[in-house]
Residue, then its C-alpha position, 0 to 999 in steps of 0.5 A: m564268190g571265191q572267198p565264201v567257198r574258201d571259208y566254207l571249205l575251211t570250216l568243213c576241214v576244221t570240223a572234220a579234223v576236230t571230229y577225227l582227232l577227238t574220236g580216238p580219245v572218246r573211244k577210250f573214254a567210252i570203254a572206260v565208262g562201260a558204254m559197250p553194250a552186249i550184242r543184241a539179237r538185231d545187231v550185225h557186229r560180232e564184238p561189243t563196240p563202244r558208243l558215244g561217238g556223238i561226243a566227238m561229233f558235237g566237238g566238231l560242231c562247236a569247233g566249226l561254229i567257232v571258226a565260222d564266227h571268226l571268218f570275214n565272209l561268214k561272220s555276218v551269219f552270226e550278226l544278222s541271225d540267231e539261227p546258229r545259236a538256236l542250232l547250238s542250243g537244240a544240238a546240246l540238248i539232244w546230244l545230252i539226251g543221246v549220251l545218257d541213252d548210250k550209257f544208261e538205255i533210257d526209255a524211248l518215250i523219254k527220248l521222244g519227249g527230249q526230241m520235241i523239247a530240243a525242237a521247241v528250243m530252236v523254235i523259241q530262238g527263231l528257227t522255225i517255218l514261217w511259210l510254204p510255197i504251194p503250186g497253184v495257190g501261192t505262198v501260204a503264211l503259217t500261223q505261229w502254232q502251225g509253224t511250231l507244230l510243223t517245225v517240231a514234226l520235221v525235226v522229230i521225223t528227221i532225227n528218228a529217220v537217221n536213227f533208224v538207218d544207223g544199223l551198219d558200219g558207216l551207213a548213217a554217217g555216209m548217207v547224211c554226208i551225201a544228203s548234206a552235200a546235196f543240200f549244200l549245193y542247193a543252199y549255196r546256189l540260192w545265196m550266191g545265184y539269187g543273192i539271197e543272204a538268208a540262205a547263208p545259215a543253211t549253207l553253213f549248217a550243211a558244210i559243218l554237217m559234212g565235216m562232222c560226218l567225214g571226220f567220223l567216217p574213218h573210225n566208223m567204216h567196217p569194221a567199226r572201231i566205235f559207233m556214233g550211238d544215239s548221241g551222234s545219230m540224233l545230233i546229225g539228224l537235228v542238224l540236217a533238219a535245222g538246215a531245211i527249216s532255216i531255208t524254209g523259214q527265212v527265205d521269202p519266196d517273194n524274193l525269188q519272183i523277180f526272176f520269173e514273170g507272171s502273177e504270184r500264183g504262176a510264179t510259184h507254180a513255175m518255181f515249184p521245182v526250185f522249191i522241192p527241197l524246201v517243201l519236201p526236205l525229206t527227199i534228201i533223206a528219202i531212204p531213211a524216211a522210207d525205212l522209218v515208215l516201213a518200220i512203223v507199219r511193220r511193227t504196228w501190224n505185228g502188234q509191237s510198239p513202233f519203237a521196238a527194235d527188230r531186224g526188218h530194216l532195209h539194210h538187214r534185208l540187203l544182208e539177207i539176200g546175200h550182200s556183204h556188209s560193205r556192199s550193202v552200205l554202198i548200195m544205200y549210198f548209191w540210192s541216197a545220192l541218186i535221190a538227193f542229187g537228182t532232186v537238186g539237179y531237177s530243181v536247177h533244170a526242170a525243163s531238161s528231160w535228160i535229167v529224167f533219163v539219167i535218173v532212170a538209167a541210174s535206177a536201172a543200174g542200181l537194180v542190177l546191183l541188187l540182183m547180183p549179191r554174190f558178185t565180188p569185185r577183185a583188184p588187179h594183181w599189182a593192187n593186192r597190197f593196197v586194197p582190203p583183204r576181201y577185194r584181193r585176188p587169190q594167189e591161185e588165180e595168179g598162178e602162185a598157188s601154194a598148199p594151205a598151211y594146215e596141209e604142211e604138217p604131216p597127218a597123224e594117222g595117214s589116210g584118215d586125216r588126208e581124207g579129212s583134209q580133202g573134205a575140208r577143202t571141198g567144204e570150203e569150195g562149197a561154202e564159196r559157191a553158197p549164198v551168204a545168209v544172215g548170221v553167217a560170215g561168208v566169202n563176201g564178208a557179210t557181217a552178221i553174228g558168226p565166226r570171222s574166219r573159217l580157221s576153226d572149221r578147218r581145225s574141227l574137220d581135220s580132227s574129225p574121225 
C-alpha cells in the first residue's frame, strides 16, 4: 500500500514543480504578447496583471501524466484504460480555447460550444457516465445518449462553476485544490480499501490536479503576479469533472455489494453515503456551484445575459461587508473544506453522529468569522519580520512609537501646517475605525479599485491650507 502512495506523491510533486517553474517564464511571455487587459469595473485588482497562467498549469498536467506513465504502480492506469488519453485530449482543446480567450476575448457562446466539444471528445474516448446508483431503486444503467448528455452537462457546469469563482487572488486554485484533495482521499479509499482498480484513474487525476494548483498558488496569492485566466480556470474545472466522471463511469456499484448484506436495492440504499461523491460530485465544489446558480438567477432576473459579468459574486459580497482580500479568500477556503471533507467523512462513517456535530460546530465558527469582518489578527512581537506587513503588530503597541516621517520635517508656516498634520493623524485614526468598503483600500487590506496606501492622502492634507 505504501508504494502507490509514494508514486502519487512523486507525481504530485513533479506536477507542482513543473507548474511553479513554468509560471515565471509564462508571465514574461504574457506581458510580451500583451495578455494584460485593462482593469474592468468588476475587477478588484488595482494594476493590469498578465493572464495565461493556464499555460504553466497545462505544462504541469502533461509532466504529471508522463511521470505517472513511467512509474511501476501507475503504469497500469495507462495500459488498462484510455481515460488518461481522453483527459489529455479534452484538456488540450479546452486549454487552447482558454488561451485564445485570454488574448483575444472571444464570445461567451463560442466558449460554451468549445466546452461542449471538449466534453464530447472525452466521451468518444470512453470517459463517460454509464450508470447511477439511486437509493431505494438500485443501479440504473444509462443509455448512450443519457450518459453522453449527463457527462457533457457535468463537465460544462463544473468548468463554469470554477470559472465564475475565479475572482480573487488565489481563490479558484485554492478551492479546487481543497476539492481535489478530498476527492483524492475518497478515490484512493475505493481503490485501496475495496480493491477496485477502476478507481485508479480518478485517483491519479486528483493527485495531478492538486499538483497543478499547488504549483501555481505561490504566484497567484495576493497580491497576484499572474492570473490563471480562462486557460487555467477552465482547465482545472475540466480535470476536476473528469475525476468524478471516471469514478461514476467505471466503478460498478455491484462490485461493492459484496461488502454489504441484503438485496441489491437494500445494498444500494445502505451504500448511499458511500455514493454521495459519485451521484453528486458537485458537492465537492458546492460553493462555486452555488455561486454559479445565484449568478444565473441574478442576471436573468435583472434582464441580463447569464454570461454577463458583474460584481455580485460571493467573494465580491465578502468585500462589501468589510472583509479584506486575504480574509475573504480564507473564508471561502474554510467553507469549501468543510463541505468537501465533511461529505467524504460522512461517506466513510455514515452511522457516526459525531461527524454531524463537528460539521455543525464548524459551521457556527464560520458564521462567527463572517460576523467579524473588522477583526485583524496580529502576530507576536518576535514574529513581525516573518509575516506580511498587514499582520505585523504596530510599533506603537510595542512601546517603541516614533513620530511619523512626515512630522520630522519642520513646518513651513508654523501653526497652520501643524494643524494640518494633526488633522491628518486624526483622519487616519478615523479611517482605521471605519469599516472597509468596496472600492477603498482600508487598514484591513481590502483589495478593490483604489490607492494602495495613504501616503498621497497625508501629503494632500499637509499641503492643504
